[in-house]
C-alpha positions in Angstrom: 195.0 71.6 45.4 192.5 70.1 47.9 193.7 69.4 51.5 191.8 66.5 53.1 193.9 65.9 56.2 196.4 67.5 58.5 199.8 65.8 58.2 201.2 66.9 61.7 202.0 70.0 63.7 205.2 71.9 63.8 204.7 72.5 67.5 204.7 68.8 68.3 207.9 67.6 66.7 209.7 64.6 68.2 212.9 65.4 70.1 216.0 65.5 68.0 216.7 67.1 64.7 213.8 69.0 63.0 212.5 66.7 60.2 211.4 69.7 58.3 214.6 71.7 58.5 215.5 73.2 55.1 212.0 73.2 53.8 210.5 76.6 52.9 207.5 77.3 55.0 204.6 78.8 53.2 201.8 80.0 55.5 198.0 80.0 55.4 197.2 82.8 57.8 193.8 82.4 59.5 191.8 84.1 62.2 190.8 81.9 65.1 187.1 81.9 63.9 188.1 80.0 60.7 189.8 77.2 62.5 186.5 75.4 63.1 185.4 75.4 59.5 185.7 71.9 57.8 185.3 73.2 54.2 186.9 76.5 53.1 189.0 78.2 50.4 192.2 79.8 51.6 195.2 81.5 50.0 198.8 81.1 51.2 201.1 84.0 51.8 202.6 83.3 48.4 199.3 83.6 46.6 198.6 79.9 46.1 194.8 79.0 46.4 193.9 75.9 48.4 190.7 74.1 49.2 190.4 72.6 52.6 187.9 69.7 53.0 188.3 67.9 56.3 186.2 65.0 57.4 183.6 65.6 60.1 185.6 63.6 62.6 188.7 65.7 62.1 189.7 68.1 64.9 189.8 71.8 64.5 192.7 73.4 62.7 195.5 74.7 65.0 198.5 76.9 64.8 201.4 75.0 63.2 199.2 72.4 61.4 201.0 71.0 58.4 198.7 71.0 55.4 201.1 69.9 52.6 204.7 68.8 52.1 206.4 68.8 48.8 210.1 68.3 47.9 211.4 71.6 49.2 208.2 73.3 50.5 205.6 72.9 53.2 202.3 74.7 53.8 201.6 75.4 57.5 198.6 77.1 59.3 199.5 80.3 61.1 196.8 81.6 63.4 196.3 85.4 64.0 196.3 86.5 67.6 192.9 86.9 69.2 191.9 89.8 71.4 191.4 88.2 74.8 190.9 89.0 78.5 193.3 87.1 80.7 191.7 86.9 84.2 193.7 85.9 87.2 191.4 85.6 90.2 193.1 85.9 93.6 191.0 83.2 95.3 188.8 80.3 94.6 185.8 82.4 95.7 186.7 85.2 93.3 187.2 82.6 90.5 183.8 81.1 91.2 182.0 84.5 91.2 183.7 85.6 88.0 183.2 82.2 86.2 179.6 82.2 87.2 179.0 85.7 85.9 180.8 84.9 82.6 178.9 81.6 82.3 175.6 83.5 82.5 176.7 85.5 79.5 177.4 82.2 77.6 181.0 83.2 76.9 183.5 80.4 76.4 186.5 80.4 78.6 189.8 78.5 78.5 191.7 77.6 81.6 195.4 77.4 82.1 197.6 76.4 85.0 200.9 77.8 86.3 202.9 75.4 84.0 201.4 77.2 80.9 202.8 80.1 79.0 200.8 82.4 81.3 202.9 81.2 84.4 199.8 81.5 86.5 196.3 79.9 87.0 194.2 82.0 84.7 190.9 82.0 82.8 190.9 83.4 79.2 187.9 84.6 77.2 187.5 86.6 74.1 187.5 90.3 74.6 184.1 91.9 75.2 183.7 95.5 76.5 180.9 94.5 78.8 183.0 91.8 80.4 185.9 94.2 80.8 183.5 96.6 82.5 182.2 93.9 84.8 185.8 92.9 85.7 186.7 96.5 86.5 183.5 96.8 88.6 184.2 93.6 90.5 187.8 94.5 91.0 189.0 91.2 89.5 192.6 91.3 88.2 192.8 90.9 84.4 194.8 92.0 81.4 193.7 92.6 77.8 196.1 90.8 75.5 196.5 89.6 71.9 197.2 85.8 72.0 197.3 82.9 69.6 194.9 80.5 71.4 195.6 76.8 71.3 191.9 76.0 70.8 189.5 78.3 68.9 186.6 79.8 70.8 183.3 78.5 69.6 179.9 80.2 69.9 178.1 78.5 72.8 174.6 77.4 71.8 172.1 76.6 74.4 168.4 76.7 75.2 166.4 76.9 78.4 
């Protein structure tokens, strides 16, 4: 079976009864790094092989994306947690210094506000031992966590 488009997302269901209630949920378990691939071969947790061939204009895959729906079965993307550093600067100055230092390392960061699942204004980046050492040295508050990220981290390319 070849998947050419995402049919919806289980995390973005309309209010009211779940339209997929009663369907068996088969999973395609992926690490975050594979969410950005347009063409790939995957296997469900039930051993079914699938090909994914998304158009170049399609967004990245996300946790909860529905790839296929049949009579009593659906196939859904399940993303593995990513090892991250959740950084919670105490001031705008500390945030600026930390963000500048991480930017010089070309690490991607994602930012969340107090209304997010973090319940605080935080910056999240993929775990890196040198970044953790920097944060310890700078005295910036952080925690190392395993999180399913809403958006995959991409390698940042640049030139001078």
